[in-house]
N, C-alpha and C positions, 0 to 999 in steps of 0.2 A: 894952585898957586896960594898966594898967602890969603886970597880972600876966602878960600875954600877951608883953609885952616881956621880962620877967623870965626867962621860959621859953625864950626863943631866945637863946643866948649870942652874945656879940659874936666869939667864936671860929669861928663856922661858916665853912666853907670852901667856896669855889665847886668845881663838878665840873671836874675835870681836863680840858683840851681835848681834841678828838679829831681826829687828823691822818691824811691820807694819806700813805702811804710808797711810794716807788718802790724798786727793788732797789738793793742796794749798802749801804754803812755808814750805818745810821739814825744821824742827827746831830740832836741838840735843842739848839738856842742858847736859853740862858735869859738875858734882859736885863732891862731896867728899873731905874728909880732915877732919881737926880740927875745933873746937869751933863752929860749928853750926848743926842745925838738917837738914841735907841734905835731908833725906828721906821726911820728913813731908812737908817742905816748898819748896825746889827748885824741888823735884820730885813731890809729890802728888799736892801740891797746884798750883804750877806754870804750871806744864804739864796740869793739868785740866784746868786752866785758859786760856791757849793758845789754847788748842783743842775745848774750846767753842766759841773762836773768830772766826769770818769768814775768811776763806782762809789760815789757818794755821794748820799744822799737826805736833804734838811735840812729842819728845821721850827723855828719860833720861838714862844716864849712869853714872856710877862711874869709868868706866875703863879708864885709862889714857894711856895705851900702847896697840901697836897692831891694832889700829882702824884707820890707815891711809885711807884704802879703805873706812870704814865707813865716814869718813870725807868728802872724795871726792863725796859721794853720796848725800850729804845734801847742802841746800841752805844757813841755817844761823846757826851758831854755837854760843850757849849761854855759856860762859866760867865762871863759879861760882866756880870752885873748888880751893882748895889751897894745895891739894896733888899734887905731882910733876908728870909732863909727862915724862915717863921713858924712852922713846927711841927716837932716832933722827929721825925715820921715821914718828912717830906722830907730833913732832914739824915741822919737814918740811911741812908735809901735812896741817898744820894750815897756814903756810905762802902761800902755794900753793892755798889754799881755796881763800885767798885773791886776790891773783895774777890772778885767775879765774875769779874775778869779783863778789865774793859772799861776803856775809855778816857776821859780827862778832858783838856780844854784850857783852861787858865786864861787869859782874855783880858781885857787892859786893866783896866778897874775891877773885874773879879773876882779881882785879886790884892792889892788895896787891904786895908788892916786895917779892914775894913767893920764887923765884927760882934764887938763885945767880949765879948758872952755866948757866942760859939763859936769860942774860941781854937783848938780841934782844927782847924778848916778851914784856918787859915794854917800852923799848926805841920806837920800831917800831909799835907795835899794840896797846899798851895802851897810849901811848904818856907821861908816866911818870908812878907814883905809889904812893900808901900809905904806911907810915912804922908805922902808929899810929892813933890813933881815940880818941875822946872824950869818956868819959863813957856812957854806954848806957843810953839815956835819950831824953827828948823832945828837938827839935829844929824846926826852920822854914825854909822851903825850899822856894827860891824866884827865879820865872822865869826871866831871861834876855832876852829870844827872844819868846815871848809868840806866835808869828804867826808861828814858825817852825812846820812843820808838827810832829816832835817827841814830841811835848808838846801839841798836839791839845787835846782838853778838859781837860787838866789839870788844876786846879785852879792856878791862878798868884801867890798865896802864900798859901801855906799849911804847917800844923804842923804834925810832925811824931815824933814816938818814934823810935829810931834807933841809929846806931853809926856813928858818924858823922866824915868820913873819912877825914884825913889830907893829901888829893891827892896832890902832887906837880908835875906839868908839868916838863917834861926833857927839859932842854934848847937844847940839841942836839937831841932831838927825834923828832918824827912826831908831827906837829902843832896840837893843840887842838882848837875847837871852843865851848866856855861854853855856855850853855843853861840854866842852873839853879845852883845856889850857895846856901851855907848856912854858917852863922856865928858861929865859934867856940867859946863859952865861955870861954873853957880851954886855947886856944892859943891867944885869941881876935884877929882872922884872918878869912878872908872869903875864903872859898875853894870850888872849882867846885864839883858839884853833879851830874850833867847829862851833857854830853858834846859829841861831834863828835871828831874823830880823822882823820885828813887828811891821804889819802892813794892815790897812785898812781892808783890803780884799787881797787875795792872792797870797802865796807862802814863798817865803825866801830863806833859803839856808846857805850858809858860808862853810866852805872847807878851805883853809887857807894852805893845806898840804898839796905837793904833787909836782915838786920841780921837775924830776927825771925818772928814769926807770925804778930807782930804788925806792921811790915811792909808789909809782903805778902798779909794781908787781907786789907791792906789801899787801898782805891779807887785810889788815885793818883799813887801809886806804880804800881797797876794793869794796868792802863790806860798807863803809861811809858813803863812797859814791853811789852805790847802788841804793841804799837806804834813803839818801838825800832825793834821788829821783822820784823814788815810790812816794815818799812823804810831800814832796812839792808837788807832785803830781794828782795828789789826792785832794779832792776839794770838797 
């Protein structure tokens, strides 16, 4: 009856998923939320891509609560979700992950201003965020630092059909180092698309690309994601 219902709080969290890991950089992609086919692209396509790359073992979850221990057990987090992280323990675990010298890749929707109640995420981890983007369409990405290991084997200029994020660096946030930009026709302004975010410990790289299959099946996107995991996973 009602008494039983009252004694089981709505905040109860499902147990964390259990994964099999191969050798190499343990990489957990966290996805889920609105406006994207997360299962098809961030799970099936990106997990397969990473597992086929040398020295990486990847898994995927859409669980964003009760995963502090899972986070502590991996080397690199790929944060692509726009659904909220529901509990403080999981949020704290993300910061602890960095403090332990590990890596984070902020991917597409994961670097939006998603969570008004967690400003530290955008400020400290992403170095800023996006609140808008050009309509889905073709644009050119231009490398700014072609010799950086994050853009190894990526063409110095490439066209992609994607959402061009209007990412703005937070003036009071962690400093960013821009590796690739794109010019927005809608805003007539150039925005960072691939960049690193300075941290005291650990490594953060952001890739704003990745809306749908036109990005996830693009060779430059694939190279960037593999490079990012390898770079972020190297301490």
